[in-house]
Structures are given as C-alpha cells and as structure tokens.
N, C-alpha and C positions, 0 to 999 in steps of 0.2 A: 514773541509774534504778535503783529497788527492784525486783529480783527476787521477793521476798516479796510486795509490793503487787501486781506483775504477774499473780502467781498468782490473788490474792484479786480483781482486776480482772475477770478470765477468767472466773471464777465468776458474777460479777453480771452482766457485760455481755455475754455469750455468746449473749443471745437468749431468747425466752419458751419454746423448747421446750428448750436445753440448759443454760440458766442455772440455777445452784443457790443455794438460800438459805446466807448465811453463819451459823456458829455464833457465839454470843456471845461467844467469845473471839477468834474470826477479826474480828468487826466492831470489836472493841477494838482490834486489832492495826492494822488498815486505818485507823483513825480517829487511832491513834497516831503512825502512819507520815504521815499528812496533816498533823497538827498541827505536826509536828517537822519537815516537809518533807523527809524522807528520800524521799519519793515526788516525781516531777517533776510540774510544773505540767501538763502533758499528762495524766499519770496520773490528777492530782487532779480536772480537769476531766471527763474520761473517766468516772471513779467516780461522780462525782456526777450527772450526766447520766444515767447507767446506772441509777443507784439511785433517782433520781426517775421514770424511765420504768417500772421494775419496780414501786417501791413498798416501802419497806423493812418487815420483819417487827418485831413487840414484840420477840423475842429480840434481833435486830440492832440496834436503838434502845437497847436495855438495854446490849448491849457496848459501844456508842459512850458510855454515860452513863458506863462504868465508867473508859474512856480519858480524857475530861474530869474526873473526880474523881481519877483518880491524878497528872494533870498540872497541873490547875489549883488556885489558892489557894483556902481556903474560910473562910466564916466560921463560928464556935464557938456554939454553944448558949448560950442565954440563960436566964434566969429571968423567967419572965412568968406571968400569970395566963392568957394565951391562946396559942395556937401561933403562930409565927412566920409570917405571911401573904406568901407570894412573889408578885408580881403578874407574871407572864410576859408579854411583848409580842414582837411580831416586831420585828427590829432595822433593818427597812427605814423607819419612820417612818410619818407620817400626810400625807396629801394633801388629803383630802376631809373628813372630821369632826374635831371637836376632841376631843383626847386627855381623857380622865377621869382617867387614873392619878395624876397630881401631887397633884389638890386630894382624890381619894379616899382617897390613902395618908395625906394631913394630916387628914382626918376620921377613919379609923381610928386613928392615932395618938392622937388627940386623947381618944378612947374608950379608952384604953390598950390597942389592938392592936398589937403591934408588926408591922412592914410593911416589906417590902424590894422595890423595883423594881430593873431592870437594864438596860442599854441600851450604845449607842455614838454614833458620829459618822452623819454621813448615809452610806448605804451603796447599793449598784445592787442591783436595776435601778429600784427605784422612788425612791431619793433623797428620801424624804420626810423632814419636820420630826421629828428626834428628841427624846426627852421631856428631854434634857440642854439644849436650848435653852429649853424652856418652864420649867424649873428656874431657870435662869438669869435668866429674866424676872422670876421671881418672889423674886429677891434670894439665891438659893441656888447655890453654884456648886462642883459635885463634882468637878470636874476638877482633878487631882493630889492628891485626898486619899488617903490610903494605906490600906489595908485595915485596918491597925489602927484609923485614925480613923473608919472608917465602922462597924466593930465597936463605937466607943465610942457612936457616935449610936444603935445599934439596941440597946444595953444600956440606954439611958435611955427606951427608948420613943419615941424619936422616930422618922419614916419615914427609911429608909436608901435609899441608890442606890449601885448597883456599876457602877462604869463598866469596860466591859471593856477599852478602849485602855489605861486606867491599871495595870489588875491582872490581865490574861489576856492577855499579848503572843502566845501561839502562835495563839488565835482571832484576834486582829487582823491578824496576819501572812496568814494563809490566807483571811481574807476579802478582804482588799487583792489577794492573790495572785489568786483565781479570780473575783472580779468578778461578774459576772451568775450564773455558775455556782453561787455560794454561795447566792444567794437562792432559786434552783430545787431545792435539795436539801433535801428535808425534813428527811433524817437529821441534816445539820450545824444547819439551824434549831432542831432540837428540841435538839440540843446545848448551845447557847448560851441557848436558851430556858428552861433548868432548872439545868444542873450546877453554873456555877461559883459558888453562892451558899451554902446551907447544906446539911449532910447531912441529907434528910429523915428517915431514920431515927434520927437521932440528937437531933434538934431538934423533931420534930414538926411541920413545915412543912406548911402547906398551898399548893399550888401552885396559883394560877389562871392556867389555860395557855390560849392560844389553840388551838384544838382541831383536832389530826390525830385524831379520835375513834375509828377503827378502831385506831390503833396506841398511841395515850397509855397507856392503861390497863395493857396488858399488859407494858409497858416501864417503866412506872413502878413496879408492882407488883414486878416482877423487880429492880428496882433499889432496892427497900426502902422507897418510899413508900406510905402509907395513907390518907392524908390528900390527898384531890384533887379538884379543881374544873376542871372542863373547860367553856368558853365560846365559842359561837360568836357572837362580839361584833363591835364595830365594825372595819374593816380588819385583820380576824384578831387583835383585842386581846381582853382580857377586859372591855370597856367596855360595859355593857349597851345594846343599842339601844332606840329609842324606836318607831321607825316599824314594824317588825317582831317577830316571836315569837324571844325567847332562848332557844335550844336550849342546855340546861345539862346537864352530868353530875356528880351528886354521889356520892363514896364517903363511907362512915360516917355516911349521913346516917340515924342510929337515929330522929330526930325527923320526919323526913319520910316519910308513907306511900308504898310503892312505886307509882309511876304505870306501870311495865311491868317485864316481868323484867330482870335485870341484863344490861347489854349486852356485857360480856366479863370473865371472872376478873381477878383480880390488878390492883386491887381489883374487886369489883363496882361498877356504877354505876346510880344512879337516875337515871332520865331526869325532868327538869323542862322544862316548856313554860311560860315566864315571859312574861305579856302585860302592856306597860306601860299598856295602857289599864284592866286589871282594877285599877289601882292609881292612876289618874288622872293618868298621864305620858303618854299617847299623844300624838306630834306629831312634826314633822320633827327628824332628828337636828341639832345644832348644828353648822354648817358650818365649816370651818376656811377662813378668808379670808387671813390671814396669822399670823403667830408674834406678832408687835408687837400686832395687834389683838385678838388672844385673850388674851393676857397682860393687856391693859387689862381686859378682862372679867372675868378672874379676880381681879383686884385689886378692881374694882367688886362681885364676889360677897363676897369676904372681909369687906368693910365691910357687908356685910348688906343691899346692894342687889339687888332680884329681879330674874331674867333666865331666859331659857330655859336658859341654862347653868348656874343654879343648880337648876333642875328636874332637869337631867340629873346632877348630882353628887348630889343628895339620893336621886334614882332609884338609882344605880349604888352609893352608900354605905350606903343602908339594905339591899341585897341583901348586901353583904358584911358589914357589922356582925351582920345575922343569922346568916351563914354562918361568921363567926368564933367565933360562941357569946356575943357582948357583947350580943345582944338575942334575946329569946323569939320573935319572929316578924318578917318583912319589915316589915310595918305600924309595928312598935314601933321598928325599924331607920330607917325613913323618918323617923318623928317625931323621933328623937334625933338624925340627922343634921342636919334642918331646926334644930334647936334649937341644936345645936352652932354652925352656921354664923351664924345671925342673932345669937346672944348674943356673938359675936365669939371664942370660945374657939379656933376653927379659927385665926384669924389670930393669935392669942396663940403657938399651936403654930410657927406658920411665923416668927415674928419670934424665937421660942426657937432654931430651926434654923438660922436666919439667923447668930445669933450662934455657934453651936457649928461653924459650916461657914468662917466667916471665915479667910483665911488670917492665919498668926503674922506680926506686924511684923518687917522685916529690920533688923538693927542694923547 
C-alpha cells in the first residue's frame, strides 16, 4: 500500500463537502503511482471511481498529462507543410457505428497532411471493435511495430498508428488491472487519449479529441497545446455525425468568425455547430454490423464505388482537410476528398503503407 497515494485518495474521495481538489503536482504524483502500480489495485479503483464522481479539474488533468509525458515514449517533431494531426478516440472501441478514422487518416495523408491515430486491444466495459482490427482488415498490421518504425512512417507523411500495448506498457498494465474502472475514469481516459503521441508544444499537433468539453481546453492549454479541436462525434470519437448536429470547439480559428464567446481560457475555443444537411450529407450514420462486412465496404469504397460509407468519409475528411489548413473551406475540403477517393489516390496511399508496414522476412 502506498501511503503517499492514500493521502491523495483521501483528498479526492472524502465526499462533496470535505473533498479537495488536487494541485497539478499532486495529480501528476497520483497518476505516476498508478501507472507504476505503486498504489494497490484497491487504491487505484477507489481513486478512479471517486474522480469520476467528483469530475477532475483542468489543472488535475494537466498534472496527469505531465505523468504520461514523463513515463511514456514520444514521437519526435517532423518537417511538414501542415501540423501533425492527432486523431484521438476512446479506447473501448465501436459497437454501433462505422469508424471513419482509418479512411479519414488515409485521405488526409494523401493530401499531404501528416496524421497519427492511436489505440489498443478490446477493452472493458464496452469491448467494442478497436481501430487496429479495421487496419488489419485493410492489410496494414501495426502490431509489433516499434516506435522508431512508426516515426519513419509519419516522417514520410503516411498515416501512422500508435499501438499502446506495444509502446506504453504502464498504460496497458493499469487498464487490464482496473477493468471497468479504467473506462469510468475520465482522467485516465484523457491521459491515454492525448499524451503518448507527440509533444504538442514542440510539433504543433492538432489534437482532435473526443470531448470532455468542460475540462479539455484548460488542461490542454496548461500542458502547452494551443492547436486544439474538440468534437462531440460518433460514440465519443472525433467522427462527424450525419444524423445530428456536430458540436465542435476550435482553438486558433482565425479564419472562423466567432460564433460565441470563447468557452474557456487555455486556449479559447470558438464554438461551431456543424449541420450535415447544410452540406448535403444528412442521413443515417453508417451502422457497424461486423468488422469483416465493414472492411469489405471500405475496400469497395477505395476502388471508387459509391456508398453511404463514402459519403460519411467525404463529409468527415472534408472537415479535417479544412481544419488542417489544406483547403480554404469545408466545401473545398469535401470536393478534394471526393476527388482523391474517386481517382484512386487514397488507395495508392494504402498500398504504399501496406508495403511500409510489412514485417521483415526472417532468415
């Protein structure tokens, strides 16, 4: 039992009247003790549940980011015409809707925008299909690739993927240890969602994150990230919905007229309500029936065959091409995404990526 952690747990979990907020340094210490498993499983579970009930502050989340940055491996800055886009998703996978991230990453990379995603294996409590399974269906297997190999892929402006079980063992150990509690803790969820990738302050990454809208701006600003996009997307992801309004927060959106006063400092966010119907994409979200079925539809799409999935990818990619600075408007981004898909250029990017990630032959 960690006596240091017990004191921090007492501050967080002593109830609404006597509980206290942690300082940034205390939050970093608590996270470090959990990741290194110097705290016991019971202590870790109690901390996560208490934090979920009370809700972490931006300062606490920034401290947690500090711990992940200290312990986790990191990709290095690259030379590129556009900032690296980090597409953050929940680690518990998808069960209802088709994930748009893999094909969106391929479209962005084809347009010259470096992008990296991240994830792991199936995790509780949802146990949804993780992105790694869809990449494998497309012929790209990220399992076993070293961080140096992912770095090489990213430097060539191909889409990269950071697989946490291979590259960040403390996060994997604590997720398997804590089971359901891992997914109920927004603090730990936010940590794996952002940190182990690129240093935002050194590489200029745009972090497109599933939105804990109250706390993300403050914690990201405190951690040095000034290029931020938050999206209330499909199943907690940054995939744009087609059935409802997408609620988006944009920092550094100098080209976007402020729609409302900035929500929070560090950094200020402009609120954007994006309606698919205004761009001709209103429809039911593409359902996820099974991984093999969706992979088949993905491959058909890459061959230029029209489908509802193609419409979703064009819609999603068009927004991110604009947000990355590759296109002057969302409409221009939509046109470019459609052209890249129909002309087969995105498929060519996938084929190149397949070759780059093939395992070396054994002697």
